[in-house]
C-alpha positions in Angstrom: -4.8 -44.9 -73.4 -6.0 -48.8 -72.3 -7.0 -49.9 -69.0 -9.1 -52.6 -67.4 -12.3 -51.6 -67.2 -12.5 -53.1 -63.6 -9.6 -50.8 -62.7 -9.6 -46.9 -61.6 -7.8 -43.9 -62.4 -7.4 -41.0 -60.2 -8.2 -37.8 -62.2 -7.0 -34.4 -60.9 -7.9 -31.2 -63.0 -6.3 -27.9 -61.5 -7.3 -24.6 -63.0 -4.8 -21.9 -63.4 -6.8 -18.6 -64.7 -7.7 -19.7 -68.1 -5.3 -22.7 -68.2 -5.8 -26.3 -66.9 -3.3 -28.5 -65.8 -4.1 -32.5 -66.1 -3.0 -35.5 -64.0 -3.9 -39.1 -64.3 -2.4 -41.4 -61.9 0.2 -38.8 -60.9 1.5 -37.9 -64.3 0.8 -35.2 -66.1 -1.3 -35.4 -69.3 -1.1 -32.5 -72.0 -4.5 -31.1 -72.3 -4.6 -30.6 -75.7 -4.4 -34.7 -75.6 -7.4 -35.0 -73.3 -9.2 -32.8 -75.7 -8.5 -34.8 -78.6 -9.1 -38.5 -76.8 -12.6 -36.9 -75.8 -13.9 -35.9 -78.9 -12.5 -38.6 -81.0 -13.9 -41.0 -78.3 -17.3 -39.5 -77.8 -17.9 -37.4 -81.2 -18.8 -39.9 -83.5 -21.4 -37.5 -86.0 -20.6 -34.8 -88.2 -23.3 -32.2 -86.8 -23.9 -28.7 -88.7 -25.2 -25.5 -87.1 -27.4 -23.7 -89.0 -28.7 -20.1 -88.1 -31.6 -18.1 -89.7 -30.2 -14.5 -88.8 -33.4 -12.5 -90.4 -35.6 -14.9 -87.9 -39.1 -15.3 -88.5 -39.4 -11.9 -89.5 -39.0 -12.4 -93.0 -41.2 -15.3 -93.1 -44.6 -15.4 -94.9 -48.0 -17.0 -94.1 -48.3 -20.3 -96.4 -52.3 -20.0 -97.4 -52.6 -23.5 -98.6 -51.0 -25.2 -95.5 -51.7 -22.4 -92.9 -48.2 -22.7 -91.7 -45.4 -19.7 -91.6 -42.3 -20.7 -93.6 -39.8 -18.9 -94.8 -39.7 -17.0 -98.4 -36.9 -18.8 -99.4 -34.0 -21.2 -97.6 -32.4 -18.2 -95.5 -30.5 -20.1 -93.1 -26.5 -19.7 -92.9 -24.2 -22.6 -92.2 -22.3 -21.6 -88.6 -20.5 -24.2 -87.7 -19.6 -28.0 -88.9 -17.1 -30.3 -87.6 -17.2 -33.4 -84.9 -19.9 -33.7 -82.0 -22.6 -36.1 -80.9 -26.2 -36.2 -80.7 -28.0 -38.4 -78.4 -30.8 -39.2 -76.6 -31.1 -36.7 -73.6 -32.4 -39.4 -71.3 -33.2 -43.1 -72.0 -36.9 -44.5 -70.9 -36.6 -45.7 -67.4 -37.7 -49.3 -66.7 -39.0 -50.0 -62.8 -40.2 -53.0 -61.6 -43.7 -51.8 -59.7 -45.9 -53.9 -57.1 -47.0 -57.1 -58.4 -43.5 -57.7 -60.5 -45.1 -56.3 -63.8 -42.7 -54.3 -65.9 -43.6 -50.3 -66.6 -42.1 -48.3 -69.2 -41.9 -44.9 -69.1 -42.2 -43.1 -72.3 -38.9 -42.3 -74.3 -38.3 -38.0 -74.1 -38.0 -36.3 -77.2 -35.0 -34.5 -76.3 -31.7 -34.9 -77.2 -28.3 -33.5 -76.4 -25.9 -32.2 -79.0 -21.9 -32.9 -77.2 -20.2 -30.3 -79.4 -16.1 -29.1 -78.9 -15.6 -26.3 -76.6 -14.5 -24.0 -79.7 -17.9 -24.5 -81.4 -19.3 -21.0 -81.3 -22.7 -20.6 -78.9 -25.7 -21.7 -80.2 -28.7 -18.9 -79.8 -31.9 -19.6 -79.5 -33.9 -21.3 -82.6 -30.5 -22.5 -84.0 -30.8 -25.5 -86.1 -28.6 -28.6 -85.6 -28.4 -31.4 -88.4 -26.6 -34.3 -88.4 -25.1 -34.6 -91.8 -23.3 -37.7 -91.4 -20.7 -39.9 -89.2 -17.2 -40.8 -89.3 -17.3 -43.8 -86.6 -15.4 -47.1 -88.1 -18.3 -49.1 -87.1 -21.0 -46.8 -88.4 -23.0 -44.6 -86.9 -24.5 -44.9 -83.3 -28.0 -44.2 -84.5 -28.2 -44.6 -88.6 -32.0 -43.0 -87.9 -30.2 -39.8 -86.9 -28.0 -38.9 -90.3 -30.3 -36.2 -91.8 -32.3 -35.5 -88.8 -32.6 -31.6 -87.7 -32.9 -30.3 -83.8 -34.0 -27.5 -82.8 -31.4 -25.5 -79.9 -33.9 -25.3 -76.9 -31.8 -24.0 -74.1 -28.7 -22.7 -72.5 -26.0 -24.7 -72.0 -26.4 -28.1 -70.1 -23.0 -28.1 -69.3 -20.0 -27.0 -70.4 -16.7 -28.3 -69.6 -13.1 -28.1 -70.8 -13.3 -30.0 -73.9 -17.3 -29.7 -74.5 -20.6 -28.0 -74.6 -23.6 -30.0 -74.0 -27.1 -28.4 -75.2 -30.4 -29.5 -75.0 -32.1 -29.9 -78.4 -35.5 -31.1 -79.7 -36.6 -32.8 -82.6 -37.6 -30.8 -85.6 -37.6 -33.3 -88.4 
């Protein structure tokens, strides 16, 4: 759908039990088209969700490094598909007294945006950005290959996406 950025659209969503009707400017829109549009325009990365089904109970102490590590790679792939990983908040730039600029430190929290049909994440699940399908290249090339640990319950769940907070692992 093309429109002038200065124009305003009236979007109405009406819930009926497990189904929703969507209208834009008074015209009915197929909810699956809204989902496809949202995912295709918001999601550009290919996140994967990995889960250590045994948790940390089978991990061992590496006496050389002093770290607890898995005996062998024991994570299993739970989901992969289109989604997005982006900073949770941007650094705030404010103008304090005297005109000098103060920059607050950036947060290490990110948010993962996953389709609603992706499985619910569990604490300590790992989200890995496997690649990008964006025509102009990845939104942030440094995210490719990075891993994030799921840290909170969903920040928000909407009719087409689930947004969860994740923290950088490596």
